[in-house]
C-alpha positions in Angstrom: 5.4 60.4 -4.2 7.0 58.1 -6.7 5.2 55.6 -8.6 7.6 53.1 -7.8 7.4 54.2 -4.0 3.2 53.4 -4.0 3.5 49.8 -5.7 1.1 47.4 -3.9 1.6 44.1 -4.8 -0.1 40.6 -3.6 3.0 39.4 -1.2 1.4 36.1 -0.1 0.1 35.3 -3.8 2.8 36.0 -5.1 5.4 34.1 -2.3 3.1 31.6 -1.7 3.1 32.2 2.0 -0.2 31.9 4.4 -1.7 34.9 5.6 -1.3 36.3 9.0 -2.7 34.3 12.1 -3.9 37.5 13.4 -6.4 40.4 12.3 -4.4 43.2 12.0 -6.6 46.0 12.8 -9.3 44.3 14.8 -10.1 47.4 17.1 -9.2 50.0 14.5 -11.5 52.6 14.2 -10.4 54.0 11.0 -7.9 53.3 8.2 -4.3 53.2 9.2 -1.5 54.1 7.0 2.4 53.1 7.6 5.2 54.0 6.1 7.6 51.3 5.8 10.8 52.3 5.3 14.0 50.0 3.9 16.8 52.6 2.8 20.2 50.6 3.8 23.3 52.2 4.0 25.9 49.1 4.5 24.9 46.1 4.9 21.2 45.2 2.9 19.4 42.5 4.4 17.8 40.1 1.9 13.8 40.8 3.3 14.3 44.6 2.2 16.8 44.1 -0.8 14.6 44.8 -4.0 15.2 43.2 -7.4 14.8 46.6 -9.6 13.9 50.0 -8.1 10.5 49.1 -8.8 9.8 45.8 -7.3 9.1 45.8 -4.1 11.4 43.4 -1.7 10.4 40.3 0.2 9.3 41.5 3.4 7.6 44.9 1.6 5.3 42.7 -0.4 4.2 40.8 2.7 3.1 43.8 4.7 1.4 45.6 1.4 -0.6 42.2 1.6 -1.5 41.9 4.8 -2.7 45.5 4.7 -5.1 45.3 1.4 -6.8 42.5 3.7 -7.3 44.6 6.9 -8.0 47.8 5.3 -4.6 49.1 6.2 -2.5 51.1 3.5 1.4 50.4 3.8 3.3 52.8 1.7 7.1 51.5 1.1 10.2 53.8 0.2 13.6 53.9 0.4 13.8 57.5 -0.5 15.3 59.2 2.6 13.3 62.5 1.3 9.6 61.4 2.3 10.1 62.6 5.4 11.0 66.3 4.3 7.2 65.9 2.7 3.6 65.7 4.8 4.6 62.7 7.3 1.5 63.9 9.3 -0.3 61.4 7.3 1.4 58.3 8.5 -0.2 56.6 12.0 3.0 54.3 12.1 6.7 54.2 10.6 8.3 50.7 10.4 11.9 50.4 9.8 13.7 47.6 8.5 16.7 50.3 7.9 20.9 50.1 8.3 23.7 53.0 9.1 23.7 56.5 9.0 20.3 57.3 7.0 21.8 60.5 6.5 25.0 59.2 4.5 24.6 60.4 0.8 25.7 57.2 -1.0 23.6 53.4 0.3 23.7 50.1 -0.8 20.2 50.1 -2.3 21.2 53.5 -4.6 18.2 55.7 -2.9 18.6 59.4 -1.7 19.7 60.2 2.1 17.3 61.3 4.9 18.0 64.9 5.9 18.9 66.3 9.2 15.3 68.2 9.1 13.4 64.8 8.2 15.1 63.0 10.7 14.3 65.5 13.2 10.7 65.5 11.8 10.4 61.6 12.6 11.6 62.4 16.1 8.8 65.1 16.7 6.1 62.9 14.7 6.9 59.8 17.3 7.0 61.7 20.2 4.4 64.0 19.5 1.9 60.5 19.2 2.9 58.6 16.2 3.3 54.7 16.4 6.9 53.4 15.7 7.9 49.8 14.5 11.5 48.6 14.3 13.2 45.3 12.6 16.3 43.4 13.3 18.9 46.6 12.0 16.3 49.4 12.6 18.8 49.2 15.7 21.6 49.5 13.6 20.9 52.7 12.8 22.2 56.2 13.4 25.0 54.8 15.8 25.8 57.1 19.1 29.5 58.0 19.1 31.8 56.0 21.1 33.5 52.5 20.6 31.1 49.6 19.5 31.6 47.6 22.8 31.3 50.1 25.2 27.8 51.4 27.0 27.3 55.3 25.9 26.1 58.0 27.6 25.8 60.3 24.9 23.5 58.7 22.9 22.0 59.5 19.3 18.6 61.1 20.1 17.2 58.3 17.5 18.7 55.1 19.8 17.0 57.0 22.8 13.7 57.3 20.8 14.3 53.1 19.7 15.2 52.4 23.4 18.4 50.0 22.3 21.9 50.2 19.9 23.4 47.2 18.0 26.9 46.3 18.7 27.6 43.2 16.7 26.3 39.7 15.8 28.3 36.3 15.5 27.2 33.4 13.3 23.7 32.3 12.8 22.9 30.1 15.2 19.6 28.8 17.1 19.4 30.2 20.4 16.5 30.7 23.0 13.9 33.3 23.4 12.5 33.7 26.5 8.7 35.3 26.6 8.7 37.7 29.7 5.2 39.4 28.7 3.0 36.5 28.0 0.1 39.0 27.9 1.1 41.5 25.4 -0.5 41.8 21.8 1.0 38.7 19.8 2.3 36.8 22.4 -0.9 35.2 23.9 -0.1 31.3 23.5 3.4 31.6 22.6 6.1 29.9 24.8 9.6 30.2 25.1 10.9 29.2 21.3 14.4 28.2 19.9 14.7 29.9 16.8 17.7 30.2 14.0 18.4 32.9 13.6 21.1 36.0 13.4 20.9 37.4 16.8 22.1 40.5 17.7 24.1 41.8 20.4 22.8 44.9 21.8 23.6 47.8 24.3 22.6 51.6 25.8 19.1 50.4 26.5 16.2 52.4 27.8 15.5 52.2 31.5 11.8 52.5 30.9 11.7 49.1 28.4 8.8 46.9 28.9 10.7 43.3 27.6 8.6 41.2 25.4 11.2 38.9 24.5 14.6 37.8 26.4 17.4 36.7 24.8 18.9 33.7 26.2 22.7 33.6 26.2 23.4 30.4 28.0 25.2 27.8 25.4 25.4 30.4 22.5 28.8 30.5 20.7 31.0 33.5 19.7 32.2 35.7 21.9 29.6 38.6 21.4 26.8 36.2 23.3 29.2 35.6 26.1 27.2 38.4 28.6 23.9 37.9 30.7 20.3 37.6 28.7 19.5 41.1 27.2 16.4 42.3 25.8 15.5 41.1 22.3 12.0 42.6 21.9 10.7 45.7 23.9 7.9 48.3 23.7 8.2 51.8 25.6 6.7 55.1 25.2 8.3 58.2 23.3 6.9 61.0 24.4 3.5 60.6 23.4 4.5 57.8 20.5 4.4 54.0 21.1 7.8 52.4 20.1 8.3 48.6 19.5 11.3 46.6 18.4 12.4 43.5 17.8 15.6 41.7 17.2 13.9 39.3 14.6 13.8 39.3 10.9 17.1 38.6 9.2 15.9 35.9 6.9 12.8 35.6 4.4 11.7 32.2 6.7 11.9 34.4 9.7 9.3 36.6 8.6 6.9 33.7 7.6 7.4 31.5 10.9 3.8 31.7 12.7 5.1 32.9 16.0 7.6 35.9 14.2 4.2 36.8 12.6 2.2 36.6 15.5 5.1 38.9 17.3 5.2 41.2 14.5 1.6 41.9 14.0 0.9 42.2 17.7 3.6 44.8 17.6 1.9 46.6 15.0 -1.3 46.4 17.1 -0.2 47.8 20.1 1.9 50.4 18.0 -1.4 52.1 16.1 -3.0 52.0 19.5 -5.4 48.8 18.3 -4.3 47.1 21.6 -3.5 48.1 24.7 -0.9 46.4 26.8 0.5 47.3 30.5 4.2 48.3 29.6 5.2 49.0 33.0 9.3 49.0 32.5 10.5 45.3 33.7 13.9 45.5 32.5 15.3 45.5 35.5 13.3 42.8 37.1 13.8 40.2 33.5 17.1 41.4 32.6 19.1 42.9 35.9 22.3 42.7 34.2 21.3 43.5 30.5 24.0 46.3 30.1 26.8 44.4 31.4 28.6 43.2 28.0 30.8 40.2 29.6 29.7 37.2 31.7 
């Protein structure tokens, strides 16, 4: 492991943000270790952009600092070759990635993931590891076919994640509807509005437990002129726990108290520190999720 990949900085002190409102490992029986992976092929979002290769990004600092406070080791990396090494040491993989991570060139200049490394990741999650995806983790390893069509031959990563990015429109205020109020991190959270870069998504897994629904009524831009669809969800991939939220485009989203609760609730569940009923509800709460037009 290169020294720069093991940097641990006090994100909250440097960034001037408050601590997360939830204890990360309230039910933890052992010290957890998370790999936070942020290689970007194509567009690199500002929360994962490093000023230098040795200085962690905004979101990396934030997660490292919170992990230190609660006995969780967060290892941050943009180097795709890390998956060729010992990944059994990690309890959970968190991705804020973008594009084909096996592509040789990237916006941030870090080495690619190998096909073997990708398979090791998928096997690790299926074998029981946790996975947490943020925002453009859904814009990673796309399935073949036209973007504005539903695919049946999905990339194995998308099968694991449970949904796939199509496109986004302009940043705007829109509503998130809480579909699973008892899920960890959603206690006391009601439907809310947020200024965000909202993702239009497709290719949803049939077993999704939808936590937040993207309400599309009143949104502008053609890509949102469709029935409501999942925006945050949980499901199992083999023995592994997979959690995804489309939130996270800007730094202020990461410091929003409601979003922080949602993020940490996802980690708690993915790590096995909190239990939840994840009975599939996609057909009940978003029955037209895969309908791309009204």
